[in-house]
matplotlib code that plots the C-alpha trace (Angstrom):
import matplotlib.pyplot as plt

x = [60.5, 63.7, 62.1, 60.0, 63.1, 64.2, 60.7, 60.5, 63.9, 62.8, 59.4, 60.9, 63.2, 60.3, 61.9, 59.8, 60.3, 58.6, 58.7, 58.2, 57.7, 59.2, 60.4, 63.5, 66.7, 70.0, 72.2, 71.9, 71.8, 68.8, 67.1, 67.6, 66.0, 63.0, 62.2, 63.1, 65.6, 69.1, 71.8, 73.6, 70.6, 70.6, 72.9, 75.0, 76.1, 79.4, 80.7, 84.4, 86.9, 88.9, 91.9, 90.0, 86.7, 83.6, 82.7, 80.2, 80.9, 78.0, 78.3, 76.2, 75.1, 77.1, 80.4, 83.1, 85.7, 89.3, 90.9, 94.4, 93.2, 90.7, 93.5, 95.5, 92.5, 91.5, 95.2, 95.1, 97.1, 94.2, 90.9, 89.2, 85.8, 84.2, 83.0, 79.2, 79.4, 81.5, 79.0, 75.6, 75.1, 75.6, 72.4, 70.1, 66.8, 68.3, 68.7, 72.3, 73.1, 70.1, 71.5, 70.3, 73.1, 72.5, 75.6, 74.8, 71.9, 74.2, 77.2, 79.4, 81.3, 79.9, 82.1, 80.1, 81.2, 80.9, 79.3, 76.3, 75.8, 75.3, 72.0, 68.8, 67.2, 68.4, 66.9, 68.3, 67.4, 65.4, 66.7, 65.0, 65.5, 61.9, 61.5, 63.3, 63.3, 63.4, 64.3, 66.0, 69.8, 70.1, 68.0, 70.1, 73.3, 71.8, 70.6, 73.7, 76.4, 78.8, 82.4, 82.1, 85.2, 86.0, 88.5, 88.6, 85.7, 85.4, 82.6, 83.5, 83.5, 83.3, 85.9, 88.8, 88.9, 91.8, 93.5, 93.6, 94.9, 97.7, 98.8, 99.1, 101.1, 104.8, 107.4, 108.6, 112.2, 113.8, 116.6, 119.6, 121.2, 124.8, 126.2, 124.4, 126.0, 129.4, 128.6, 126.8, 128.3, 125.0, 122.1, 118.6, 115.7, 112.2, 109.4, 106.7]
y = [96.2, 94.3, 91.0, 92.7, 93.3, 89.7, 88.4, 90.5, 89.2, 85.6, 86.1, 87.6, 84.6, 82.2, 80.6, 78.6, 79.7, 79.9, 83.0, 82.5, 84.8, 83.8, 85.2, 87.4, 85.4, 87.3, 84.4, 81.7, 79.1, 80.9, 81.0, 77.2, 76.7, 78.9, 77.4, 73.9, 72.9, 71.5, 74.2, 72.8, 73.8, 77.5, 79.8, 82.1, 85.3, 86.8, 90.1, 90.3, 92.8, 91.1, 93.1, 96.3, 95.3, 94.0, 90.4, 87.8, 84.4, 82.0, 78.9, 76.5, 78.1, 75.4, 76.2, 78.8, 80.6, 79.4, 82.8, 81.7, 78.9, 81.1, 83.6, 80.9, 79.5, 82.9, 83.6, 87.0, 88.8, 90.3, 88.9, 90.0, 90.3, 93.6, 96.1, 96.5, 100.2, 99.9, 97.7, 98.6, 101.2, 98.4, 96.8, 99.8, 98.0, 95.2, 94.9, 94.5, 90.8, 89.7, 90.2, 87.5, 85.5, 87.3, 89.4, 89.8, 92.0, 94.3, 94.4, 91.9, 88.8, 85.7, 82.8, 79.7, 76.9, 73.6, 71.9, 74.2, 73.1, 69.5, 70.4, 69.9, 73.1, 76.2, 78.7, 82.2, 85.6, 87.6, 91.0, 91.1, 89.2, 88.0, 86.7, 83.9, 82.5, 78.7, 77.5, 74.8, 75.0, 74.5, 77.6, 79.6, 78.5, 79.3, 82.8, 83.9, 82.1, 82.0, 80.9, 77.5, 76.8, 73.6, 74.9, 77.9, 76.7, 74.2, 72.6, 72.8, 69.5, 67.6, 65.4, 67.4, 67.5, 65.6, 68.8, 70.1, 66.8, 66.7, 70.3, 70.0, 66.8, 67.4, 64.8, 63.4, 63.7, 61.6, 63.6, 61.6, 62.9, 64.2, 61.3, 58.8, 60.4, 59.8, 56.1, 55.9, 56.8, 57.8, 60.1, 58.5, 60.3, 59.0, 60.5, 58.3]
z = [118.6, 117.7, 117.0, 114.2, 112.0, 112.4, 111.7, 108.5, 107.4, 108.1, 106.5, 103.3, 103.0, 103.4, 106.5, 108.9, 112.5, 115.9, 118.1, 121.8, 124.7, 128.1, 131.4, 131.1, 130.2, 130.5, 129.5, 126.9, 129.6, 131.3, 127.9, 127.5, 131.0, 130.2, 126.9, 128.1, 125.4, 125.7, 126.1, 123.0, 120.9, 122.1, 120.1, 122.2, 120.5, 121.6, 120.1, 119.7, 118.4, 115.6, 114.3, 115.1, 113.6, 115.4, 114.6, 115.9, 117.4, 117.6, 119.7, 121.8, 125.2, 127.0, 125.3, 125.9, 123.7, 123.9, 123.1, 122.3, 120.0, 118.3, 117.6, 115.9, 114.0, 112.6, 111.8, 113.5, 116.1, 118.1, 119.3, 122.4, 123.9, 122.8, 125.3, 125.4, 125.1, 122.0, 120.1, 121.4, 118.7, 116.1, 117.3, 117.5, 118.3, 120.4, 124.1, 125.1, 125.5, 123.5, 120.0, 117.5, 115.8, 112.4, 112.1, 108.4, 109.4, 111.3, 108.9, 110.9, 110.0, 111.7, 113.0, 114.0, 116.2, 114.2, 117.2, 116.8, 113.2, 114.3, 116.0, 113.9, 115.4, 117.1, 119.5, 120.2, 121.6, 119.2, 120.3, 123.7, 126.9, 126.7, 123.2, 121.3, 117.8, 117.1, 113.6, 111.7, 111.8, 108.0, 107.5, 109.8, 108.0, 104.6, 105.7, 107.7, 105.7, 108.7, 108.6, 110.4, 112.5, 114.4, 116.9, 119.2, 121.4, 124.3, 126.2, 129.9, 131.6, 128.3, 126.7, 125.4, 121.6, 120.0, 118.8, 122.4, 123.8, 121.3, 121.7, 125.5, 125.3, 125.9, 125.5, 128.8, 129.4, 132.1, 133.6, 134.7, 137.9, 137.6, 139.7, 137.5, 134.4, 135.7, 135.9, 132.6, 129.3, 127.7, 128.7, 128.8, 127.2, 126.8, 124.8, 126.3]

ax = plt.figure().add_subplot(projection="3d")
ax.plot(x, y, z, "-o")
ax.set_aspect("equal")
plt.show()
């Protein structure tokens, strides 16, 4: 049973946690509904291929990956969603789509969205679609030691982060029509 390996790891570290059984949850958002916690407190695990190696992204259930920005932040040429058939053997006792966010237990680098680290507690799939673990965020961070990154993720419908607003802002150029140029000795440009 996949949750046993995780429980043994948590018990050996002396970490306090709660394990819950619930109806099947196939997405992190469904898990949040079943266990009745905010989606921002549920850790979603996404497996990516990063320069030819498998890596784990961990973010709030309500957030998504901004692929082009993540590529820039990680200073890499290639990041893409991994194919389930390619990584399922890396999680031998876990149901596909229910991998816990402990990449360190599976030999993977872990990149964590900074927004998730602001939550006091986390919940996440424990290797099955019907069991989840709840624990303090600080314990998760201490045990996993993820690379915490601020950019590369976005909360749909939320306020755009400052870095996103700045990067999409283009200077406005007022184009002067050819007939106006003949009458005016100078071109008019505005960066407002």
